[in-house]
KEKE-3310 file (N, C-alpha, C; in steps of 0.2 Angstrom, whole numbers, plus 5000, padded with zeros to 4 digits):
npx = (5356:5371:5377:5392:5404:5418:5433:5442:5457:5457:5468:5476:5490:5494:5486:5490:5503:5515:5508:5495:5480:5470:5455:5453:5442:5426:5413:5412:5414:5425:5437:5447:5459:5467:5481:5477:5473:5463:5455:5457:5467:5484:5496:5505:5514:5510:5503:5512:5520:5529:5529:5527:5525:5509:5504:5493:5486:5478:5472:5469:5460:5457:5443:5439:5427:5427:5418:5402:5391:5384:5393:5393:5403:5414:5424:5439:5453:5468:5480:5496:5507:5522:5522:5526:5533:5538:5529:5517:5505:5488:5480:5465:5449:5440:5446:5452:5461:5477:5488:5496:5484:5474:5476:5471:5458:5445:5434:5422:5414:5407:5402:5394:5398:5395:5393:5407:5414:5421:5425:5431:5438:5441:5454:5459:5474:5480:5492:5496:5501:5510:5516:5527:5544:5549:5545:5529:5516:5502:5486:5474:5458:5446:5432:5421:5408:5403:5391:5393:5394:5401:5412:5405:5392:5389:5383:5393:5401:5411:5424:5430:5443:5453:5467:5477:5494:5500:5513:5520:5531:5536:5543:5559:5572:5580:5582:5588:5588:5592:5589:5596:5589:5583:5590:5592:5601:5605:5613:5615:5621:5627:5631:5639:5655:5660:5651:5649:5644:5628:5623:5610:5603:5591:5582:5577:5573:5573:5565:5571:5572:5566:5563:5558:5566:5576:5585:5597:5600:5615:5627:5642:5653:5666:5681:5694:5707:5701:5699:5692:5681:5664:5651:5635:5619:5604:5586:5583:5574:5561:5556:5555:5544:5545:5546:5542:5545:5553:5555:5569:5580:5595:5605:5620:5630:5640:5650:5665:5669:5676:5678:5677:5667:5664:5650:5644:5631:5624:5617:5616:5607:5597:5589:5572:5565:5575:5579:5592:5597:5600:5607:5616:5611:5618:5627:5619:5624:5627:5635:5640:5645:5649:5649:5656:5658:5668:5661:5658:5670:5679:5676:5678:5692:5695:5691:5699:5712:5710:5710:5722:5730:5726:5730:5744:5746:5743:5753:5764:5761:5762:5775:5781:5777:5783:5796:5797:5794:5806:5815:5812:5814:5828:5832:5827:5835:5848:5846:5844:5857:5865:5861:5864:5879:5893:5904:5922:5932:5945:5952)
npy = (4948:4955:4971:4978:4990:4996:5004:5009:5013:5019:5019:5028:5030:5035:5046:5054:5059:5071:5078:5085:5077:5063:5054:5036:5028:5027:5018:5027:5039:5052:5062:5076:5083:5097:5109:5126:5143:5157:5158:5147:5131:5133:5127:5122:5108:5103:5106:5117:5122:5134:5137:5146:5141:5142:5150:5155:5151:5155:5145:5137:5124:5115:5106:5096:5090:5078:5070:5066:5069:5075:5076:5072:5075:5071:5081:5082:5083:5073:5064:5059:5045:5035:5021:5003:5000:5012:5021:5035:5038:5039:5040:5030:5037:5036:5037:5048:5062:5066:5074:5084:5083:5087:5100:5106:5114:5112:5124:5119:5104:5095:5094:5097:5095:5101:5093:5090:5102:5114:5117:5128:5128:5136:5133:5132:5133:5130:5131:5123:5131:5124:5115:5103:5106:5104:5093:5090:5080:5078:5076:5083:5077:5072:5062:5048:5039:5023:5010:4993:4975:4961:4946:4937:4940:4950:4967:4980:4995:5006:5017:5028:5038:5053:5064:5078:5081:5088:5097:5102:5113:5116:5129:5129:5120:5108:5091:5080:5063:5046:5029:5013:4997:4981:4971:4958:4945:4934:4920:4912:4897:4886:4869:4869:4871:4881:4892:4906:4912:4920:4934:4941:4955:4961:4975:4988:5005:5019:5034:5044:5057:5074:5078:5076:5064:5059:5046:5033:5017:5007:4994:4984:4971:4962:4951:4946:4958:4965:4958:4951:4960:4965:4976:4983:4991:4997:5001:5017:5029:5041:5048:5048:5050:5059:5049:5038:5023:5011:4996:4988:4980:4973:4964:4955:4948:4934:4932:4930:4917:4919:4914:4922:4936:4954:4964:4979:4991:5005:5022:5038:5051:5064:5080:5079:5088:5095:5106:5115:5109:5113:5107:5098:5081:5066:5051:5036:5020:5003:4989:4972:4955:4940:4923:4914:4900:4891:4878:4870:4873:4868:4855:4851:4853:4844:4832:4832:4831:4819:4811:4813:4808:4795:4792:4793:4783:4772:4772:4770:4757:4750:4753:4746:4733:4731:4732:4721:4711:4712:4709:4696:4690:4691:4684:4671:4669:4669:4657:4648:4649:4644:4631:4625:4625:4631:4620:4618:4613:4603:4607)
npz = (6178:6185:6188:6186:6191:6182:6182:6168:6161:6146:6133:6140:6142:6129:6129:6139:6134:6130:6120:6110:6116:6111:6113:6111:6099:6105:6101:6089:6095:6099:6108:6114:6125:6129:6133:6135:6130:6134:6122:6115:6111:6113:6109:6119:6126:6138:6154:6163:6177:6188:6204:6220:6237:6242:6232:6218:6202:6187:6173:6157:6149:6134:6128:6116:6105:6094:6088:6079:6086:6101:6117:6133:6147:6161:6170:6178:6190:6193:6203:6197:6192:6191:6181:6182:6170:6166:6161:6161:6171:6178:6194:6198:6193:6203:6215:6228:6226:6232:6231:6219:6211:6219:6220:6209:6201:6190:6182:6179:6182:6175:6158:6143:6126:6111:6095:6085:6091:6102:6119:6130:6146:6161:6173:6190:6199:6214:6226:6241:6256:6264:6255:6249:6243:6226:6212:6207:6200:6189:6181:6170:6167:6155:6155:6150:6154:6149:6145:6144:6139:6147:6144:6151:6151:6160:6164:6162:6167:6159:6161:6150:6147:6144:6144:6149:6153:6169:6175:6190:6198:6214:6222:6231:6240:6230:6227:6218:6215:6212:6215:6215:6217:6223:6216:6204:6199:6186:6178:6163:6157:6145:6140:6130:6126:6118:6119:6128:6144:6148:6156:6165:6172:6183:6189:6200:6197:6207:6211:6223:6226:6224:6212:6195:6185:6171:6161:6157:6160:6163:6162:6168:6167:6174:6176:6187:6189:6179:6168:6153:6151:6149:6142:6144:6139:6146:6143:6139:6149:6149:6160:6178:6190:6206:6220:6212:6203:6192:6183:6176:6164:6160:6148:6147:6135:6130:6141:6148:6158:6172:6185:6199:6197:6194:6195:6189:6190:6184:6183:6176:6181:6173:6171:6168:6161:6154:6160:6169:6185:6202:6216:6204:6198:6204:6199:6201:6208:6209:6215:6213:6217:6209:6205:6192:6186:6174:6169:6157:6149:6158:6159:6146:6145:6155:6148:6137:6143:6149:6137:6132:6142:6142:6129:6131:6141:6133:6124:6132:6136:6124:6121:6132:6129:6117:6121:6129:6121:6112:6122:6125:6113:6111:6122:6118:6107:6114:6121:6111:6105:6115:6116:6104:6101:6092:6084:6083:6070:6061:6046)
capx = (5363:5373:5380:5398:5407:5425:5436:5447:5460:5458:5473:5478:5497:5495:5482:5494:5509:5515:5506:5487:5478:5463:5453:5452:5435:5421:5407:5413:5415:5432:5437:5453:5460:5474:5482:5473:5472:5456:5452:5458:5473:5490:5502:5509:5513:5508:5502:5519:5521:5534:5525:5529:5520:5503:5503:5487:5486:5472:5474:5463:5461:5452:5440:5437:5423:5429:5412:5397:5386:5386:5396:5393:5410:5416:5431:5442:5460:5470:5487:5500:5512:5526:5521:5532:5537:5540:5524:5514:5498:5484:5476:5458:5445:5436:5451:5453:5468:5481:5494:5494:5477:5470:5477:5469:5450:5442:5428:5416:5416:5404:5401:5391:5402:5392:5397:5413:5415:5426:5424:5437:5436:5446:5456:5463:5479:5481:5497:5496:5507:5515:5518:5534:5547:5551:5541:5522:5513:5495:5483:5467:5455:5439:5430:5415:5406:5399:5389:5394:5393:5408:5411:5401:5386:5387:5383:5399:5402:5418:5426:5434:5446:5459:5468:5483:5498:5501:5519:5521:5537:5536:5550:5562:5578:5579:5586:5588:5592:5589:5592:5595:5587:5580:5594:5592:5606:5604:5618:5613:5627:5626:5637:5643:5661:5661:5647:5650:5638:5624:5621:5605:5602:5584:5583:5572:5576:5568:5567:5570:5572:5560:5564:5557:5572:5577:5591:5598:5605:5621:5630:5648:5655:5673:5684:5700:5711:5698:5700:5685:5676:5658:5647:5628:5615:5597:5582:5582:5567:5560:5556:5552:5542:5547:5542:5540:5550:5552:5559:5573:5584:5601:5608:5627:5631:5647:5654:5670:5668:5683:5677:5674:5666:5661:5645:5642:5625:5624:5613:5617:5601:5597:5583:5567:5563:5580:5582:5597:5595:5605:5613:5615:5610:5624:5626:5617:5628:5626:5640:5638:5650:5645:5654:5655:5663:5668:5661:5659:5677:5683:5674:5681:5699:5696:5690:5705:5717:5709:5712:5730:5733:5725:5735:5751:5746:5743:5759:5768:5760:5764:5782:5783:5776:5788:5803:5796:5795:5813:5819:5810:5817:5835:5832:5827:5841:5853:5845:5846:5864:5869:5859:5868:5886:5897:5910:5928:5934:5951:5951)
capy = (4950:4960:4977:4980:4996:4995:5010:5006:5018:5017:5023:5033:5031:5039:5052:5059:5060:5078:5080:5085:5070:5062:5047:5031:5028:5023:5019:5033:5045:5054:5069:5077:5088:5101:5115:5131:5150:5159:5158:5140:5128:5137:5123:5119:5101:5101:5112:5117:5128:5134:5141:5147:5138:5147:5154:5153:5153:5152:5143:5134:5118:5115:5100:5096:5084:5076:5066:5069:5070:5079:5072:5074:5072:5073:5084:5082:5082:5067:5063:5055:5041:5031:5014:4999:5000:5019:5025:5040:5036:5043:5036:5029:5042:5036:5038:5055:5065:5068:5078:5090:5083:5090:5107:5109:5114:5115:5128:5115:5097:5091:5098:5094:5098:5099:5089:5094:5108:5114:5121:5130:5128:5138:5129:5136:5129:5133:5127:5124:5135:5119:5111:5101:5108:5099:5092:5086:5079:5076:5076:5085:5072:5072:5055:5046:5033:5020:5004:4987:4968:4958:4940:4933:4943:4955:4974:4983:5002:5007:5024:5030:5044:5055:5070:5081:5081:5094:5097:5108:5113:5120:5132:5127:5116:5103:5085:5075:5057:5040:5024:5006:4992:4975:4969:4951:4943:4927:4918:4906:4893:4880:4864:4870:4875:4887:4897:4909:4913:4926:4937:4946:4959:4965:4979:4993:5012:5022:5041:5045:5064:5077:5081:5071:5063:5054:5043:5027:5012:5004:4988:4982:4965:4960:4947:4948:4962:4969:4953:4949:4965:4966:4981:4983:4996:4996:5005:5024:5031:5048:5052:5045:5055:5059:5044:5033:5018:5007:4990:4988:4974:4973:4958:4955:4941:4931:4934:4925:4914:4919:4912:4928:4942:4960:4967:4986:4994:5013:5026:5045:5055:5070:5083:5076:5093:5098:5113:5114:5108:5115:5104:5093:5074:5062:5045:5030:5014:4997:4984:4965:4950:4934:4917:4911:4894:4889:4871:4867:4873:4864:4848:4850:4852:4837:4827:4832:4829:4812:4808:4814:4803:4788:4790:4792:4777:4767:4772:4767:4750:4748:4753:4740:4726:4730:4731:4714:4706:4712:4705:4689:4687:4691:4678:4665:4669:4666:4650:4644:4649:4640:4624:4623:4628:4630:4616:4620:4607:4604:4606)
capz = (6177:6189:6185:6189:6189:6181:6179:6164:6158:6139:6129:6144:6141:6124:6130:6143:6132:6129:6113:6110:6117:6108:6115:6107:6098:6109:6096:6085:6099:6101:6111:6116:6130:6127:6136:6131:6132:6135:6116:6112:6112:6112:6107:6124:6126:6145:6159:6166:6181:6194:6209:6227:6241:6244:6226:6214:6196:6183:6167:6154:6145:6129:6127:6109:6103:6087:6085:6075:6091:6107:6122:6140:6150:6167:6170:6185:6190:6197:6204:6192:6195:6186:6180:6182:6164:6165:6159:6165:6172:6184:6199:6196:6194:6209:6221:6230:6225:6238:6229:6214:6208:6224:6220:6203:6201:6184:6184:6178:6183:6170:6153:6136:6121:6105:6090:6081:6094:6107:6125:6134:6153:6166:6179:6195:6202:6221:6229:6248:6259:6267:6250:6249:6237:6221:6207:6208:6193:6189:6174:6169:6163:6153:6155:6148:6157:6144:6147:6139:6142:6147:6141:6156:6151:6165:6162:6165:6166:6157:6161:6145:6149:6141:6148:6147:6159:6173:6179:6194:6203:6220:6224:6237:6239:6226:6229:6213:6217:6210:6219:6212:6222:6221:6210:6204:6194:6183:6173:6159:6155:6141:6140:6124:6128:6113:6120:6134:6148:6147:6162:6165:6178:6183:6195:6201:6198:6211:6212:6230:6227:6223:6205:6190:6181:6165:6161:6154:6164:6160:6166:6166:6171:6173:6180:6191:6186:6174:6162:6150:6153:6144:6144:6141:6141:6146:6139:6142:6152:6148:6166:6184:6195:6213:6223:6208:6201:6186:6182:6170:6163:6155:6147:6145:6131:6129:6147:6149:6165:6176:6192:6203:6193:6198:6190:6191:6187:6186:6179:6177:6180:6170:6172:6163:6157:6151:6163:6174:6192:6206:6214:6198:6200:6204:6197:6205:6206:6213:6213:6215:6215:6207:6203:6185:6185:6167:6169:6151:6147:6163:6157:6140:6147:6158:6143:6133:6147:6150:6131:6131:6147:6139:6123:6134:6144:6128:6121:6137:6136:6118:6122:6137:6126:6112:6124:6132:6115:6110:6127:6124:6107:6113:6127:6114:6103:6118:6123:6105:6104:6120:6114:6098:6101:6086:6085:6079:6066:6057:6039)
cpx = (5365:5377:5386:5401:5415:5428:5442:5450:5462:5463:5476:5486:5498:5491:5486:5501:5509:5514:5498:5485:5471:5461:5452:5444:5431:5414:5407:5413:5422:5432:5445:5453:5467:5475:5479:5474:5465:5452:5453:5465:5479:5496:5506:5508:5510:5506:5508:5519:5527:5531:5528:5523:5515:5501:5497:5488:5480:5475:5468:5465:5455:5449:5436:5433:5424:5423:5407:5390:5388:5389:5395:5399:5410:5423:5433:5450:5462:5477:5490:5505:5516:5524:5527:5536:5539:5535:5521:5507:5495:5481:5468:5454:5440:5440:5451:5460:5471:5487:5492:5487:5472:5470:5474:5461:5448:5435:5422:5418:5412:5402:5398:5395:5398:5396:5402:5414:5420:5424:5430:5435:5442:5448:5460:5468:5481:5486:5497:5502:5512:5517:5525:5538:5548:5545:5534:5519:5506:5492:5476:5463:5448:5437:5423:5413:5401:5397:5391:5393:5399:5406:5406:5394:5384:5387:5389:5399:5409:5419:5432:5437:5452:5460:5475:5487:5499:5508:5519:5527:5536:5543:5553:5568:5576:5584:5585:5592:5588:5593:5591:5594:5584:5584:5594:5596:5605:5610:5615:5619:5625:5632:5641:5649:5663:5656:5648:5644:5634:5622:5616:5604:5595:5584:5577:5576:5571:5570:5565:5571:5566:5560:5562:5564:5572:5584:5591:5603:5610:5624:5637:5650:5662:5676:5690:5704:5708:5698:5692:5680:5670:5654:5640:5624:5607:5593:5581:5575:5567:5559:5553:5550:5544:5543:5541:5546:5548:5557:5563:5578:5589:5604:5615:5628:5638:5651:5659:5669:5675:5682:5673:5673:5663:5657:5643:5636:5625:5619:5614:5611:5602:5590:5578:5565:5568:5583:5587:5594:5601:5603:5611:5615:5617:5622:5624:5621:5626:5631:5638:5644:5646:5651:5651:5660:5662:5667:5661:5666:5681:5682:5677:5689:5700:5696:5697:5711:5717:5711:5719:5733:5732:5729:5742:5752:5747:5750:5764:5767:5763:5772:5785:5782:5781:5795:5803:5797:5802:5817:5818:5814:5825:5836:5832:5833:5847:5853:5847:5853:5868:5867:5862:5874:5889:5903:5916:5930:5941:5950:5954)
cpy = (4955:4965:4978:4986:4995:5002:5008:5012:5016:5022:5029:5035:5036:5046:5057:5060:5068:5081:5081:5078:5069:5055:5042:5030:5024:5023:5025:5039:5046:5061:5070:5083:5091:5107:5121:5138:5151:5158:5151:5138:5133:5134:5121:5112:5098:5107:5112:5123:5128:5139:5141:5143:5144:5151:5151:5155:5151:5151:5140:5128:5118:5108:5100:5089:5083:5072:5070:5070:5072:5074:5075:5071:5075:5075:5085:5082:5076:5067:5058:5051:5038:5024:5010:4999:5007:5023:5030:5039:5040:5038:5035:5035:5042:5037:5046:5057:5067:5073:5084:5089:5086:5098:5110:5108:5116:5119:5124:5108:5092:5096:5094:5098:5096:5096:5093:5101:5108:5118:5122:5131:5131:5133:5134:5131:5133:5129:5128:5128:5130:5114:5109:5104:5103:5099:5088:5086:5076:5076:5079:5081:5074:5064:5054:5040:5029:5013:4999:4981:4964:4950:4935:4935:4948:4962:4977:4991:5004:5015:5025:5037:5046:5062:5073:5082:5088:5093:5103:5108:5118:5123:5130:5123:5110:5097:5080:5069:5051:5035:5017:5001:4986:4972:4961:4949:4935:4926:4912:4903:4887:4875:4864:4874:4881:4893:4900:4911:4920:4928:4942:4949:4963:4969:4985:5000:5016:5030:5043:5052:5067:5081:5075:5070:5058:5051:5036:5022:5009:4999:4986:4976:4963:4955:4950:4952:4965:4964:4952:4954:4965:4972:4980:4989:4994:5001:5012:5025:5038:5052:5047:5050:5054:5053:5038:5028:5014:5001:4990:4982:4975:4966:4958:4948:4940:4934:4929:4923:4914:4918:4918:4934:4948:4963:4974:4989:5001:5016:5034:5049:5061:5073:5081:5082:5097:5104:5111:5113:5109:5112:5099:5086:5071:5055:5040:5024:5009:4991:4977:4960:4944:4929:4915:4906:4891:4881:4868:4867:4868:4856:4846:4849:4845:4831:4826:4830:4821:4808:4808:4808:4796:4787:4789:4785:4771:4766:4769:4760:4747:4747:4747:4734:4725:4729:4723:4709:4706:4708:4698:4686:4687:4685:4671:4664:4666:4659:4646:4643:4644:4632:4621:4627:4627:4626:4618:4613:4609:4603:4600)
cpz = (6182:6185:6189:6186:6188:6178:6175:6160:6150:6135:6133:6143:6135:6125:6134:6141:6130:6122:6114:6111:6114:6110:6110:6105:6102:6105:6092:6089:6101:6103:6113:6122:6129:6132:6132:6134:6132:6128:6112:6113:6109:6111:6113:6125:6133:6149:6163:6170:6186:6198:6216:6231:6243:6238:6222:6207:6192:6176:6163:6150:6140:6128:6121:6108:6096:6084:6082:6080:6097:6112:6129:6144:6157:6167:6177:6184:6195:6198:6199:6196:6189:6186:6181:6176:6162:6162:6163:6165:6178:6188:6196:6198:6201:6216:6222:6229:6232:6237:6224:6211:6213:6223:6214:6203:6195:6186:6183:6179:6178:6164:6147:6131:6114:6100:6086:6084:6099:6113:6129:6141:6157:6171:6184:6199:6209:6225:6237:6251:6262:6261:6250:6243:6232:6216:6209:6201:6194:6182:6175:6164:6161:6152:6153:6150:6152:6147:6142:6143:6141:6144:6145:6155:6156:6162:6166:6162:6165:6157:6156:6147:6145:6144:6145:6154:6162:6177:6183:6199:6208:6222:6230:6235:6235:6228:6224:6215:6214:6214:6215:6218:6219:6215:6210:6198:6192:6178:6170:6156:6151:6142:6134:6126:6123:6114:6127:6138:6146:6154:6162:6172:6178:6190:6195:6201:6201:6211:6219:6231:6226:6217:6200:6186:6176:6166:6157:6158:6160:6165:6163:6171:6169:6178:6184:6186:6179:6167:6160:6151:6147:6147:6141:6143:6141:6143:6143:6144:6152:6155:6172:6188:6202:6216:6219:6207:6195:6187:6176:6170:6158:6155:6144:6142:6131:6135:6148:6157:6168:6183:6196:6198:6197:6193:6193:6187:6189:6181:6181:6176:6176:6171:6166:6158:6153:6154:6168:6181:6196:6213:6208:6201:6199:6201:6202:6203:6211:6211:6217:6213:6214:6205:6196:6184:6178:6167:6163:6148:6152:6161:6151:6141:6150:6153:6139:6137:6148:6143:6130:6136:6145:6133:6126:6137:6139:6125:6125:6137:6130:6119:6127:6133:6121:6115:6127:6126:6112:6115:6126:6118:6108:6117:6123:6110:6107:6119:6117:6104:6109:6119:6108:6097:6094:6087:6080:6076:6063:6050:6036)
residu = (UNK:UNK:UNK:UNK:UNK:UNK:UNK:UNK:UNK:UNK:UNK:UNK:UNK:UNK:UNK:UNK:UNK:UNK:UNK:UNK:UNK:UNK:UNK:UNK:UNK:UNK:UNK:UNK:UNK:UNK:UNK:UNK:UNK:UNK:UNK:UNK:UNK:UNK:UNK:UNK:UNK:UNK:UNK:UNK:UNK:UNK:UNK:UNK:UNK:UNK:UNK:UNK:UNK:UNK:UNK:UNK:UNK:UNK:UNK:UNK:UNK:UNK:UNK:UNK:UNK:UNK:UNK:UNK:UNK:UNK:UNK:UNK:UNK:UNK:UNK:UNK:UNK:UNK:UNK:UNK:UNK:UNK:UNK:UNK:UNK:UNK:UNK:UNK:UNK:UNK:UNK:UNK:UNK:UNK:UNK:UNK:UNK:UNK:UNK:UNK:UNK:UNK:UNK:UNK:UNK:UNK:UNK:UNK:UNK:UNK:UNK:UNK:UNK:UNK:UNK:UNK:UNK:UNK:UNK:UNK:UNK:UNK:UNK:UNK:UNK:UNK:UNK:UNK:UNK:UNK:UNK:UNK:UNK:UNK:UNK:UNK:UNK:UNK:UNK:UNK:UNK:UNK:UNK:UNK:UNK:UNK:UNK:UNK:UNK:UNK:UNK:UNK:UNK:UNK:UNK:UNK:UNK:UNK:UNK:UNK:UNK:UNK:UNK:UNK:UNK:UNK:UNK:UNK:UNK:UNK:UNK:UNK:UNK:UNK:UNK:UNK:UNK:UNK:UNK:UNK:UNK:UNK:UNK:UNK:UNK:UNK:UNK:UNK:UNK:UNK:UNK:UNK:UNK:UNK:UNK:UNK:UNK:UNK:UNK:UNK:UNK:UNK:UNK:UNK:UNK:UNK:UNK:UNK:UNK:UNK:UNK:UNK:UNK:UNK:UNK:UNK:UNK:UNK:UNK:UNK:UNK:UNK:UNK:UNK:UNK:UNK:UNK:UNK:UNK:UNK:UNK:UNK:UNK:UNK:UNK:UNK:UNK:UNK:UNK:UNK:UNK:UNK:UNK:UNK:UNK:UNK:UNK:UNK:UNK:UNK:UNK:UNK:UNK:UNK:UNK:UNK:UNK:UNK:UNK:UNK:UNK:UNK:UNK:UNK:UNK:UNK:UNK:UNK:UNK:UNK:UNK:UNK:UNK:UNK:UNK:UNK:UNK:UNK:UNK:UNK:UNK:UNK:UNK:UNK:UNK:UNK:UNK:UNK:UNK:UNK:UNK:UNK:UNK:UNK:UNK:UNK:UNK:UNK:UNK:UNK:UNK:UNK:UNK:UNK:UNK:UNK:UNK:UNK:UNK:UNK:UNK:UNK:UNK:UNK:UNK:UNK:UNK:UNK:UNK:UNK:UNK:UNK:UNK:UNK:UNK:UNK:UNK:UNK:UNK:UNK:UNK:UNK:UNK:UNK:UNK:UNK:UNK:UNK:UNK:UNK:UNK:UNK:UNK:UNK:UNK:UNK:UNK)
# end
C-alpha cells in the first residue's frame, strides 16, 4: 500500500470563527487555540492589531489540550483567504506564507501539551517596513498529523488543525471598495399563463480595496417606466478580505414579463469590524438589460382571440344562412303566389 499525504482542514471554518476554537474529536483528541495574555486566555475573539509599517509587537496564544492524554502539536501561522461561499479559511500548512502569515512567528513551532492542560506560547508580529496599508489576515494554527486508511486501503496522513484568527491593519491610506462582476442572469418561464417568470442572478462580489468589508446584496427588476417592479435580497456576508471574493445569488419571483426589463444589483459595503472608515465605502452597483417576452400570456391571448374570431365567424355564417333561408322562403312564396293568382268573381 502506498502512503499518501493529504492536508485536510478539519472543522477549520468553525475553528477560525471569532470565538474560542476547539478541534473536532480525532480519536477522542481535542484541543483549542485562543488569544491569550502571559497567564492565560483573556477573552479576545481574535488577535487584532493596528500597526505602523516596520512595527513589532509581542502577544500570546493559549493552546489547550482537552484530551485525557498528551498531545504533540505543530504551531505555525498562515495566510487567510475568503472562500467562494464567504467562509474564512487558511492556506494549506505545506504552503509558504506570503502575507500576514509570514509576519507572525510563534516562539515555539512544536510543543507537547500534557493531558487536560494548557500551554501559553508567545508570538511576535513584525510588520515589514514596505507593508501595504490596509487589512491583512492570517491565523495561528495548532495541527496534529494523524495516520488513517482511506476507502482504497491506502495509508493517508491527515492534518487535523485548529486555530485562531489574526486581523492586522497596517496604517496608511484606506481604500474600501467592492466590485460586482461575472453576473449571470437566468429567467425561468412556464407555459402556465397564471405563473409569472422567475429571474435568478448569480454574481461575484470582489473586494478590490484594502479593507475587509461586510454587506448584503440586493436586486431590483422593473419594466418600462418602472412598471412591475420586484425586489429581492441576497444572503448577508460577514466579511470579504482584501483581494478575496465570494459568489452570491438572488432570486426574484413573480416578475411581470414586460418585454425589456432593467435589472440592478447592488451592495452597500460596511466595515467588517464596525469601526468607521475614512473615506467611507460607497455602494457597488451593476445594471443589466434583459428581455422577458410574455409568451404564455401572448399564447393565451392569441387563443382567446382565435376563439372570439371563430365565434364571430360562426355567428356570421349562421346569420348568412338564416338570411338566405328567409330570402328563399320569400322567393318561394312569390313563386307560389304568381303560379296561383287569385281570380275575381261575381257574386
